[in-house]
C-alpha positions as a Markdown table, in Angstrom:
| # | Residue | x | y | z |
|---|---|---|---|---|
| 1 | Met | -116.9 | -33.6 | 80.0 |
| 2 | Leu | -115.6 | -35.7 | 77.1 |
| 3 | Lys | -115.6 | -39.4 | 77.8 |
| 4 | Val | -112.1 | -40.4 | 76.9 |
| 5 | Lys | -110.8 | -42.3 | 80.0 |
| 6 | Asn | -111.7 | -45.7 | 78.8 |
| 7 | Ser | -110.5 | -45.3 | 75.2 |
| 8 | Pro | -106.8 | -44.4 | 75.4 |
| 9 | Leu | -105.8 | -46.3 | 72.2 |
| 10 | Ile | -108.6 | -44.8 | 70.2 |
| 11 | Val | -107.8 | -41.3 | 71.4 |
| 12 | Cys | -104.0 | -41.6 | 70.8 |
| 13 | Leu | -104.7 | -43.0 | 67.3 |
| 14 | Leu | -107.1 | -40.2 | 66.5 |
| 15 | Leu | -104.8 | -37.5 | 67.8 |
| 16 | Phe | -101.9 | -38.9 | 65.8 |
| 17 | Met | -103.9 | -39.0 | 62.6 |
| 18 | Leu | -105.0 | -35.4 | 63.0 |
| 19 | Tyr | -101.8 | -33.9 | 64.3 |
| 20 | Pro | -99.4 | -35.7 | 61.9 |
| 21 | Ser | -95.7 | -35.3 | 62.3 |
| 22 | Pro | -92.8 | -36.1 | 60.0 |
| 23 | Ala | -91.6 | -38.5 | 62.7 |
| 24 | Ser | -92.2 | -42.2 | 63.3 |
| 25 | Ser | -90.7 | -44.2 | 66.1 |
| 26 | Gln | -90.0 | -47.8 | 65.3 |
| 27 | Ser | -87.6 | -50.6 | 65.7 |
| 28 | Glu | -84.6 | -50.4 | 63.4 |
| 29 | Gly | -85.1 | -51.9 | 60.0 |
| 30 | Asp | -82.8 | -52.8 | 57.1 |
| 31 | Glu | -82.3 | -50.6 | 54.1 |
| 32 | His | -82.2 | -52.5 | 50.8 |
| 33 | Ala | -79.4 | -51.9 | 48.4 |
| 34 | Asp | -81.6 | -52.2 | 45.4 |
| 35 | His | -83.8 | -49.3 | 46.5 |
| 36 | Phe | -83.4 | -45.7 | 45.2 |
| 37 | Phe | -82.5 | -43.0 | 47.7 |
| 38 | Phe | -82.6 | -39.2 | 47.2 |
| 39 | Ala | -82.0 | -36.5 | 49.7 |
| 40 | Val | -83.5 | -33.1 | 50.3 |
| 41 | Ser | -81.8 | -30.3 | 52.2 |
| 42 | Ala | -83.2 | -27.7 | 54.5 |
| 43 | Met | -84.8 | -25.2 | 52.1 |
| 44 | Ala | -88.1 | -25.7 | 54.1 |
| 45 | Ser | -88.8 | -27.4 | 57.4 |
| 46 | Pro | -89.0 | -31.2 | 57.6 |
| 47 | Ala | -92.8 | -31.2 | 57.7 |
| 48 | Gln | -93.2 | -29.0 | 54.6 |
| 49 | Thr | -90.4 | -30.9 | 52.8 |
| 50 | Phe | -92.1 | -34.2 | 53.4 |
| 51 | Val | -95.4 | -33.0 | 52.0 |
| 52 | His | -93.9 | -31.1 | 49.0 |
| 53 | Phe | -91.8 | -34.1 | 47.9 |
| 54 | Ala | -94.3 | -36.9 | 48.6 |
| 55 | Glu | -95.8 | -36.8 | 45.2 |
| 56 | Phe | -92.3 | -36.6 | 43.6 |
| 57 | Arg | -91.3 | -39.7 | 45.5 |
| 58 | Glu | -94.3 | -41.5 | 44.2 |
| 59 | Tyr | -93.6 | -40.4 | 40.7 |
| 60 | Leu | -90.0 | -41.7 | 40.9 |
| 61 | Glu | -91.3 | -45.1 | 42.3 |
| 62 | Glu | -93.6 | -45.4 | 39.3 |
| 63 | Lys | -90.9 | -44.5 | 36.7 |
| 64 | Leu | -88.1 | -46.5 | 38.3 |
| 65 | Glu | -90.3 | -49.4 | 39.4 |
| 66 | Thr | -88.5 | -49.7 | 42.7 |
| 67 | His | -88.9 | -48.4 | 46.2 |
| 68 | Val | -87.8 | -44.8 | 46.6 |
| 69 | His | -86.7 | -43.3 | 49.9 |
| 70 | Leu | -86.5 | -39.7 | 50.9 |
| 71 | Lys | -83.7 | -38.7 | 53.2 |
| 72 | Gln | -83.9 | -35.3 | 54.9 |
| 73 | Arg | -80.9 | -33.6 | 56.3 |
| 74 | Arg | -80.5 | -30.4 | 58.3 |
| 75 | Ser | -77.7 | -28.8 | 56.4 |
| 76 | Tyr | -76.4 | -28.6 | 52.8 |
| 77 | Glu | -73.0 | -29.9 | 54.0 |
| 78 | Glu | -74.7 | -33.1 | 55.2 |
| 79 | Ile | -76.4 | -33.4 | 51.8 |
| 80 | Asn | -73.0 | -33.1 | 50.1 |
| 81 | Thr | -71.6 | -35.8 | 52.4 |
| 82 | Leu | -74.4 | -38.2 | 51.4 |
| 83 | Leu | -73.6 | -37.5 | 47.7 |
| 84 | Tyr | -69.9 | -37.8 | 48.2 |
| 85 | Asp | -70.1 | -41.3 | 49.9 |
| 86 | Ala | -72.9 | -42.5 | 47.6 |
| 87 | Ser | -75.4 | -42.9 | 50.3 |
| 88 | Val | -77.9 | -41.4 | 47.9 |
| 89 | Gln | -78.2 | -41.4 | 44.2 |
| 90 | Met | -79.3 | -37.8 | 43.8 |
| 91 | Ala | -80.3 | -34.8 | 45.9 |
| 92 | Phe | -82.2 | -31.6 | 45.7 |
| 93 | Thr | -80.0 | -28.9 | 47.1 |
| 94 | Cys | -79.3 | -25.1 | 46.8 |
| 95 | Thr | -77.0 | -23.2 | 44.6 |
| 96 | Gly | -74.5 | -22.6 | 47.3 |
| 97 | Gly | -74.5 | -26.3 | 48.3 |
| 98 | Tyr | -74.0 | -27.3 | 44.6 |
| 99 | Leu | -71.1 | -24.8 | 44.2 |
| 100 | Ala | -69.3 | -26.2 | 47.3 |
| 101 | Gly | -69.9 | -29.8 | 46.1 |
| 102 | Arg | -68.6 | -29.1 | 42.6 |
| 103 | Lys | -65.4 | -27.5 | 44.0 |
| 104 | Ser | -64.9 | -30.3 | 46.6 |
| 105 | Phe | -65.6 | -33.5 | 44.7 |
| 106 | Gly | -66.9 | -32.6 | 41.2 |
| 107 | Leu | -70.6 | -32.6 | 41.9 |
| 108 | Glu | -72.7 | -32.4 | 38.7 |
| 109 | Val | -76.0 | -30.8 | 37.9 |
| 110 | Leu | -78.8 | -33.1 | 36.7 |
| 111 | Ala | -81.6 | -30.5 | 36.5 |
| 112 | Val | -82.6 | -27.1 | 37.7 |
| 113 | Pro | -86.2 | -26.0 | 38.6 |
| 114 | Val | -88.1 | -23.7 | 36.3 |
| 115 | Val | -90.7 | -21.5 | 38.1 |
| 116 | Lys | -93.0 | -19.4 | 36.0 |
| 117 | Gly | -90.6 | -19.8 | 33.1 |
| 118 | Lys | -87.5 | -18.7 | 35.0 |
| 119 | Thr | -84.6 | -20.5 | 36.6 |
| 120 | Ala | -83.5 | -17.4 | 38.6 |
| 121 | Tyr | -84.6 | -16.5 | 42.2 |
| 122 | Gln | -83.8 | -13.8 | 44.7 |
| 123 | Ser | -82.7 | -13.4 | 48.3 |
| 124 | Tyr | -85.3 | -11.5 | 50.3 |
| 125 | Ile | -84.3 | -9.5 | 53.3 |
| 126 | Ile | -87.3 | -9.6 | 55.6 |
| 127 | Thr | -88.2 | -7.8 | 58.9 |
| 128 | Gly | -91.1 | -7.8 | 61.3 |
| 129 | Lys | -94.0 | -5.5 | 60.4 |
| 130 | Asn | -93.1 | -3.2 | 63.3 |
| 131 | Asn | -89.4 | -2.9 | 62.4 |
| 132 | Pro | -88.7 | 0.5 | 60.8 |
| 133 | Ala | -85.7 | -0.9 | 58.8 |
| 134 | Thr | -86.2 | -0.7 | 55.0 |
| 135 | Thr | -82.7 | -1.7 | 53.9 |
| 136 | Leu | -80.1 | -4.3 | 54.9 |
| 137 | Glu | -77.8 | -1.6 | 56.3 |
| 138 | Gln | -80.6 | -0.3 | 58.6 |
| 139 | Leu | -80.5 | -3.7 | 60.4 |
| 140 | Gln | -77.1 | -2.9 | 61.9 |
| 141 | Gly | -76.9 | -3.7 | 65.6 |
| 142 | Gln | -80.0 | -6.0 | 65.4 |
| 143 | Val | -80.4 | -9.8 | 65.6 |
| 144 | Phe | -80.3 | -11.5 | 62.2 |
| 145 | Ala | -81.2 | -15.1 | 61.1 |
| 146 | Phe | -79.3 | -17.0 | 58.4 |
| 147 | Thr | -80.6 | -20.4 | 57.1 |
| 148 | Asp | -77.4 | -22.3 | 56.4 |
| 149 | Pro | -73.7 | -21.6 | 55.9 |
| 150 | Leu | -73.9 | -22.8 | 52.3 |
| 151 | Ser | -77.2 | -21.1 | 51.4 |
| 152 | Leu | -76.8 | -18.6 | 48.6 |
| 153 | Ser | -80.0 | -16.7 | 49.3 |
| 154 | Gly | -80.0 | -17.4 | 53.0 |
| 155 | Arg | -76.4 | -16.3 | 53.9 |
| 156 | Ile | -73.9 | -15.9 | 51.1 |
| 157 | Tyr | -75.7 | -13.1 | 49.3 |
| 158 | Pro | -76.4 | -10.8 | 52.4 |
| 159 | Val | -72.8 | -11.5 | 53.7 |
| 160 | Ala | -71.3 | -10.6 | 50.3 |
| 161 | Thr | -73.5 | -7.5 | 50.1 |
| 162 | Leu | -72.3 | -6.3 | 53.5 |
| 163 | Asn | -68.7 | -7.1 | 52.7 |
| 164 | Ser | -68.9 | -5.1 | 49.5 |
| 165 | Arg | -70.0 | -2.1 | 51.6 |
| 166 | Gly | -67.1 | -2.5 | 54.0 |
| 167 | His | -68.9 | -4.3 | 56.8 |
| 168 | Met | -68.0 | -7.6 | 58.6 |
| 169 | Thr | -71.0 | -9.7 | 59.6 |
| 170 | Lys | -69.7 | -10.5 | 63.1 |
| 171 | Asp | -69.3 | -6.7 | 63.9 |
| 172 | Phe | -72.3 | -5.5 | 61.9 |
| 173 | Phe | -75.1 | -7.5 | 63.7 |
| 174 | Lys | -75.8 | -7.7 | 67.4 |
| 175 | Lys | -76.2 | -11.5 | 67.0 |
| 176 | Thr | -76.6 | -14.0 | 64.2 |
| 177 | Phe | -77.8 | -17.6 | 64.2 |
| 178 | Tyr | -78.8 | -20.4 | 61.8 |
| 179 | Thr | -82.4 | -21.7 | 61.6 |
| 180 | Glu | -81.6 | -24.5 | 59.1 |
| 181 | Ser | -84.6 | -23.7 | 56.8 |
| 182 | His | -86.1 | -20.7 | 55.1 |
| 183 | Asp | -89.5 | -21.1 | 56.5 |
| 184 | Lys | -88.0 | -21.3 | 60.0 |
| 185 | Ser | -86.2 | -18.0 | 59.3 |
| 186 | Ile | -89.5 | -16.5 | 58.5 |
| 187 | Glu | -91.0 | -17.9 | 61.7 |
| 188 | Ala | -88.0 | -16.5 | 63.7 |
| 189 | Val | -88.8 | -13.0 | 62.4 |
| 190 | Ala | -92.6 | -13.4 | 62.8 |
| 191 | Thr | -92.2 | -14.5 | 66.4 |
| 192 | Gly | -89.6 | -11.8 | 67.3 |
| 193 | Ile | -86.7 | -14.2 | 67.8 |
| 194 | Ala | -84.9 | -12.4 | 65.0 |
| 195 | Asp | -85.2 | -8.8 | 63.8 |
| 196 | Gly | -84.4 | -9.7 | 60.2 |
| 197 | Ala | -83.5 | -12.7 | 58.0 |
| 198 | Ala | -82.4 | -13.6 | 54.5 |
| 199 | Val | -84.7 | -16.1 | 52.7 |
| 200 | Asp | -85.2 | -17.7 | 49.4 |
| 201 | Ser | -87.8 | -15.7 | 47.3 |
| 202 | Leu | -89.4 | -19.0 | 46.0 |
| 203 | Ile | -89.9 | -20.3 | 49.5 |
| 204 | Phe | -91.3 | -17.0 | 50.8 |
| 205 | Asp | -93.7 | -16.6 | 47.9 |
| 206 | Ser | -94.8 | -20.3 | 48.1 |
| 207 | Leu | -95.9 | -19.8 | 51.7 |
| 208 | Tyr | -98.9 | -17.9 | 50.3 |
| 209 | Lys | -100.1 | -20.9 | 48.4 |
| 210 | Leu | -100.1 | -23.4 | 51.2 |
| 211 | Ser | -103.8 | -24.5 | 50.7 |
| 212 | Asp | -102.7 | -26.6 | 47.7 |
| 213 | Ser | -99.4 | -27.9 | 49.0 |
| 214 | Phe | -100.7 | -28.9 | 52.3 |
| 215 | Ala | -104.0 | -30.5 | 51.2 |
| 216 | Thr | -102.4 | -33.9 | 52.0 |
| 217 | Glu | -102.5 | -33.1 | 55.7 |
| 218 | Ile | -106.1 | -34.1 | 55.6 |
| 219 | Asn | -106.3 | -36.0 | 52.3 |
| 220 | Pro | -109.4 | -37.4 | 50.6 |
| 221 | Glu | -108.6 | -40.9 | 51.8 |
| 222 | Leu | -108.3 | -39.8 | 55.4 |
| 223 | Leu | -111.5 | -37.7 | 55.1 |
| 224 | Val | -113.4 | -40.8 | 53.9 |
| 225 | Gln | -112.2 | -42.7 | 56.9 |
| 226 | Leu | -113.1 | -39.9 | 59.3 |
| 227 | Arg | -116.6 | -39.7 | 57.8 |
| 228 | Ser | -117.2 | -43.5 | 58.0 |
| 229 | Pro | -119.9 | -44.8 | 60.3 |
| 230 | Glu | -117.3 | -46.4 | 62.6 |
| 231 | Phe | -115.5 | -43.1 | 63.2 |
| 232 | Arg | -118.7 | -41.2 | 63.5 |
| 233 | Glu | -119.9 | -43.6 | 66.2 |
| 234 | Thr | -116.5 | -43.1 | 68.0 |
| 235 | Phe | -116.9 | -39.3 | 67.7 |
| 236 | Thr | -120.4 | -39.5 | 69.2 |
| 237 | Glu | -119.1 | -41.7 | 72.1 |
| 238 | Leu | -116.4 | -39.1 | 72.7 |
| 239 | Glu | -119.0 | -36.3 | 72.6 |
| 240 | Met | -117.3 | -34.6 | 69.7 |
| 241 | Asp | -119.6 | -32.4 | 67.7 |
| 242 | Leu | -118.2 | -31.9 | 64.2 |
| 243 | Gly | -121.5 | -30.6 | 62.8 |
| 244 | Glu | -123.5 | -31.9 | 59.9 |
| 245 | Glu | -121.5 | -29.8 | 57.4 |
| 246 | Phe | -118.4 | -32.0 | 58.1 |
| 247 | Tyr | -120.3 | -35.1 | 56.8 |
| 248 | Asn | -122.3 | -33.4 | 54.1 |
| 249 | Lys | -120.0 | -30.9 | 52.4 |
| 250 | Asp | -118.4 | -31.7 | 49.1 |
| 251 | Ser | -115.2 | -33.6 | 50.0 |
| 252 | Val | -112.9 | -31.7 | 47.6 |
| 253 | Gln | -114.0 | -28.4 | 49.1 |
| 254 | Leu | -113.7 | -29.6 | 52.7 |
| 255 | Val | -110.2 | -31.0 | 52.1 |
| 256 | Asp | -109.2 | -27.6 | 50.8 |
| 257 | Glu | -110.7 | -25.8 | 53.7 |
| 258 | Leu | -109.1 | -28.2 | 56.2 |
| 259 | Ala | -105.7 | -27.7 | 54.4 |
| 260 | Ile | -106.1 | -23.9 | 54.8 |
| 261 | Glu | -107.1 | -24.4 | 58.5 |
| 262 | Phe | -104.0 | -26.6 | 59.1 |
| 263 | Ala | -101.7 | -24.1 | 57.5 |
| 264 | Gly | -103.2 | -21.2 | 59.4 |
| 265 | Leu | -102.9 | -23.0 | 62.7 |
| 266 | Phe | -99.5 | -24.6 | 62.5 |
| 267 | Ile | -97.5 | -23.5 | 59.4 |
| 268 | Gly | -98.1 | -19.8 | 58.6 |
| 269 | Pro | -97.6 | -17.3 | 57.0 |
| 270 | Gly | -98.6 | -14.9 | 59.7 |
| 271 | His | -99.1 | -15.7 | 63.3 |
| 272 | Phe | -99.3 | -19.4 | 63.9 |
| 273 | Ile | -99.0 | -21.9 | 66.7 |
| 274 | Ser | -95.7 | -23.8 | 66.5 |
| 275 | Pro | -96.4 | -27.5 | 67.4 |
| 276 | His | -93.1 | -28.0 | 69.2 |
| 277 | Glu | -92.5 | -28.4 | 73.0 |
| 278 | Ser | -89.3 | -26.4 | 73.0 |
| 279 | Val | -91.2 | -23.3 | 71.7 |
| 280 | His | -93.9 | -23.4 | 74.3 |
| 281 | Arg | -92.4 | -24.8 | 77.5 |
| 282 | Val | -90.8 | -22.3 | 79.9 |
| 283 | Arg | -87.5 | -23.4 | 81.4 |
| 284 | Asp | -85.6 | -22.0 | 84.4 |
| 285 | Asp | -82.4 | -22.0 | 82.4 |
| 286 | Gly | -84.0 | -19.8 | 79.7 |
| 287 | Asp | -83.5 | -22.4 | 76.9 |
| 288 | Tyr | -86.9 | -22.2 | 75.4 |
| 289 | Gly | -89.0 | -20.2 | 72.9 |
| 290 | Lys | -87.0 | -21.6 | 70.0 |
| 291 | Leu | -86.7 | -24.7 | 67.8 |
| 292 | Trp | -84.3 | -27.5 | 68.7 |
| 293 | Gly | -84.0 | -26.4 | 72.3 |
| 294 | Ala | -83.1 | -28.4 | 75.3 |
| 295 | Asp | -86.5 | -30.1 | 75.5 |
| 296 | Thr | -86.1 | -31.3 | 71.9 |
| 297 | Val | -82.9 | -33.2 | 72.9 |
| 298 | Ala | -84.6 | -34.4 | 76.1 |
| 299 | Val | -87.5 | -35.9 | 74.2 |
| 300 | Lys | -85.2 | -37.7 | 71.8 |
| 301 | Lys | -83.1 | -39.2 | 74.5 |
| 302 | Phe | -86.3 | -40.3 | 76.4 |
| 303 | Val | -87.8 | -42.1 | 73.4 |
| 304 | Glu | -84.5 | -43.8 | 72.4 |
| 305 | Ala | -84.0 | -44.9 | 76.0 |
| 306 | Thr | -87.1 | -47.1 | 75.8 |
| 307 | Gly | -85.6 | -49.1 | 72.9 |
| 308 | Leu | -87.4 | -47.3 | 70.1 |
| 309 | Ser | -85.5 | -45.5 | 67.4 |
| 310 | Tyr | -86.4 | -42.9 | 64.8 |
| 311 | Gln | -86.6 | -43.9 | 61.1 |
| 312 | Ser | -83.5 | -43.4 | 59.2 |
| 313 | Asp | -85.1 | -40.9 | 56.9 |
| 314 | Phe | -86.7 | -38.9 | 59.8 |
| 315 | Gly | -85.7 | -35.3 | 59.5 |
| 316 | Gly | -88.3 | -33.8 | 61.8 |
| 317 | Met | -88.1 | -32.7 | 65.4 |
| 318 | Pro | -88.7 | -35.2 | 68.2 |
| 319 | Asp | -90.8 | -32.7 | 70.3 |
| 320 | His | -93.4 | -32.2 | 67.6 |
| 321 | Ile | -96.8 | -32.8 | 69.1 |
| 322 | Gly | -97.5 | -35.5 | 66.6 |
| 323 | Ala | -94.3 | -37.3 | 67.4 |
| 324 | Glu | -94.9 | -37.1 | 71.2 |
| 325 | Leu | -98.5 | -38.4 | 70.7 |
| 326 | Glu | -97.3 | -41.2 | 68.5 |
| 327 | Phe | -94.8 | -42.2 | 71.2 |
| 328 | Met | -97.7 | -42.2 | 73.7 |
| 329 | Gln | -99.7 | -44.4 | 71.3 |
| 330 | Lys | -96.9 | -47.0 | 71.2 |
| 331 | Leu | -96.6 | -47.0 | 75.0 |
| 332 | Glu | -100.4 | -47.5 | 75.3 |
| 333 | Glu | -100.2 | -50.4 | 72.8 |
| 334 | Arg | -97.4 | -52.1 | 74.6 |
| 335 | Tyr | -99.0 | -51.5 | 78.0 |
| 336 | Ala | -102.3 | -53.0 | 76.8 |
| 337 | Gln | -100.5 | -56.0 | 75.4 |
| 338 | Ala | -98.6 | -56.6 | 78.6 |
| 339 | Val | -101.8 | -56.5 | 80.7 |
| 340 | Ser | -103.4 | -58.9 | 78.2 |
| 341 | Asp | -100.5 | -61.3 | 78.6 |
| 342 | Asp | -100.5 | -61.0 | 82.4 |
| 343 | Glu | -97.0 | -59.7 | 82.3 |
| 344 | Thr | -97.5 | -57.6 | 85.5 |
| 345 | Glu | -93.9 | -56.4 | 85.9 |
| 346 | Leu | -93.7 | -55.3 | 82.3 |
| 347 | Ala | -97.0 | -53.5 | 82.6 |
| 348 | Asp | -95.9 | -51.7 | 85.7 |
| 349 | Asn | -92.7 | -50.6 | 84.0 |
| 350 | Leu | -94.6 | -49.3 | 81.0 |
| 351 | Phe | -97.1 | -47.5 | 83.2 |
| 352 | Ser | -94.2 | -45.9 | 85.0 |
| 353 | Ile | -92.5 | -44.8 | 81.7 |
| 354 | Lys | -95.8 | -43.4 | 80.4 |
| 355 | Gly | -96.2 | -41.5 | 83.7 |
| 356 | Arg | -92.7 | -40.0 | 83.4 |
| 357 | Phe | -93.2 | -38.9 | 79.8 |
| 358 | Leu | -96.6 | -37.3 | 80.7 |
| 359 | Thr | -95.1 | -35.5 | 83.7 |
| 360 | Glu | -91.8 | -34.5 | 82.2 |
| 361 | His | -93.1 | -33.5 | 78.8 |
| 362 | Leu | -96.7 | -33.6 | 77.5 |
| 363 | Leu | -98.4 | -32.3 | 80.6 |
| 364 | Ala | -95.8 | -29.6 | 80.9 |
| 365 | Trp | -96.8 | -27.9 | 77.6 |
| 366 | Ala | -99.4 | -29.6 | 75.5 |
| 367 | Pro | -102.6 | -28.4 | 77.5 |
| 368 | Glu | -101.5 | -24.8 | 76.8 |
| 369 | Phe | -100.8 | -25.6 | 73.2 |
| 370 | Phe | -104.3 | -27.2 | 72.8 |
| 371 | Asp | -105.9 | -24.1 | 74.4 |
| 372 | Lys | -104.3 | -21.9 | 71.7 |
| 373 | Val | -105.6 | -24.3 | 69.0 |
| 374 | Ile | -109.1 | -24.2 | 70.5 |
| 375 | Asn | -109.1 | -20.4 | 70.6 |
| 376 | Lys | -107.7 | -20.0 | 67.1 |
| 377 | Ala | -109.5 | -22.8 | 65.1 |
| 378 | Asn | -112.3 | -21.7 | 62.8 |
| 379 | Leu | -113.5 | -25.2 | 61.8 |
| 380 | Pro | -114.9 | -27.7 | 64.3 |
| 381 | Leu | -112.5 | -30.6 | 63.5 |
| 382 | Tyr | -109.2 | -29.2 | 64.9 |
| 383 | Arg | -111.1 | -27.4 | 67.7 |
| 384 | Glu | -112.9 | -30.6 | 68.8 |
| 385 | Val | -109.8 | -32.7 | 68.5 |
| 386 | Ala | -107.8 | -30.1 | 70.6 |
| 387 | Glu | -110.5 | -30.2 | 73.3 |
| 388 | Leu | -110.4 | -34.0 | 73.2 |
| 389 | Ala | -106.6 | -34.0 | 73.5 |
| 390 | Lys | -106.5 | -31.6 | 76.4 |
| 391 | Thr | -109.2 | -33.6 | 78.3 |
| 392 | Phe | -107.4 | -36.9 | 77.5 |
| 393 | Leu | -104.1 | -35.6 | 78.9 |
| 394 | Glu | -105.8 | -34.1 | 82.0 |
| 395 | Gln | -107.5 | -37.4 | 82.7 |
| 396 | Glu | -104.3 | -39.3 | 82.2 |
| 397 | Gly | -102.7 | -36.9 | 84.7 |
| 398 | Glu | -105.4 | -37.5 | 87.2 |
| 399 | Leu | -105.1 | -41.3 | 86.8 |
| 400 | Leu | -101.3 | -41.0 | 87.3 |
| 401 | Gln | -101.8 | -38.9 | 90.4 |
| 402 | Lys | -104.2 | -41.4 | 91.9 |
| 403 | Gln | -101.9 | -44.3 | 91.2 |
| 404 | Gln | -99.0 | -42.4 | 92.8 |
| 405 | Gln | -101.1 | -41.8 | 95.9 |
| 406 | Lys | -101.9 | -45.5 | 96.1 |
| 407 | Asp | -98.2 | -46.4 | 95.8 |
| 408 | Cys | -97.4 | -44.0 | 98.6 |
| 409 | Val | -100.1 | -45.5 | 100.9 |
| 410 | Ala | -98.9 | -49.0 | 100.0 |
| 411 | Ala | -95.3 | -48.1 | 100.8 |
């Protein structure tokens, strides 16, 4: 068995580093008026958006010689609101969002992307591989996913096409819903939540090139740290076998391989493992198997009830495994500090909070999630970390159970 019981802070830190999320819980801070803010809308999920625009943000900081902040929003309407009230200086939005903003408050175009020498793109109508439909009209009576009400490729085009053929959307499809990003529409079709969807061709095509765009998930700097003698000693103490290849292989090649592994496990295309509680956890009320479900809301409320808040530019989902592990890390840090300071009452309260979060959330879904990662991973890093994570949670659960039994006897 992995020896993790006496190293909760090390384990939480390691898991957070290797299962990164777009979230970060922290005390509220001030936003400086002299900083530059730009917004990005839901063309891709928060995780992908953060990675894709990280280099662009750094470029802007270098050119503008000031701090640059990325604000993510779930809808194009929210992006237009930020532009209208000058909360951001610029934004990257879609054609439909721009047209609505131009009509509403005179929004102007600063630049348009050029991809392979073209400024045009298409709306792809996609279906699952087992769906016999080959045209939009053959999806009649089925469940269809749109991205956003203002998305030209993700809603306006297919709706206009159906209208031109004498169909009304509300009568044509059995059910429609919004996913809030093109990659989540693809996920909805891949997982069977939707029978078909309309997506941006550029987003769809780019998903086949994720090895480059997601190389920053395990970047060269983090790889150097993971290969350091200090971490290697920690891995040995935790009985993690990453193999000699992990330490000896060319770093550029290994970073690429780990990026491909990360995309295959958690992003797609193809069958992947969504790292969100609301997708995996079964609920009696049936509100599960989808993003932004009831458990997503429950996690957010739980975290904020402890006095922590999400960063102002956080556009991710609170029930992402990385976000939940980061919350555990912060609870462990506060608990350790309270014990060190002999603040018994505070330590007891923090232990109770940690126990509730484990019972109500992490232990209710994460072990199964990590089992799926263990079975699917090809490289040892994510497989070993998943095994470590599962063992850590199980041992935390056992410790919690023993403490609860002691409390019952004492009472």
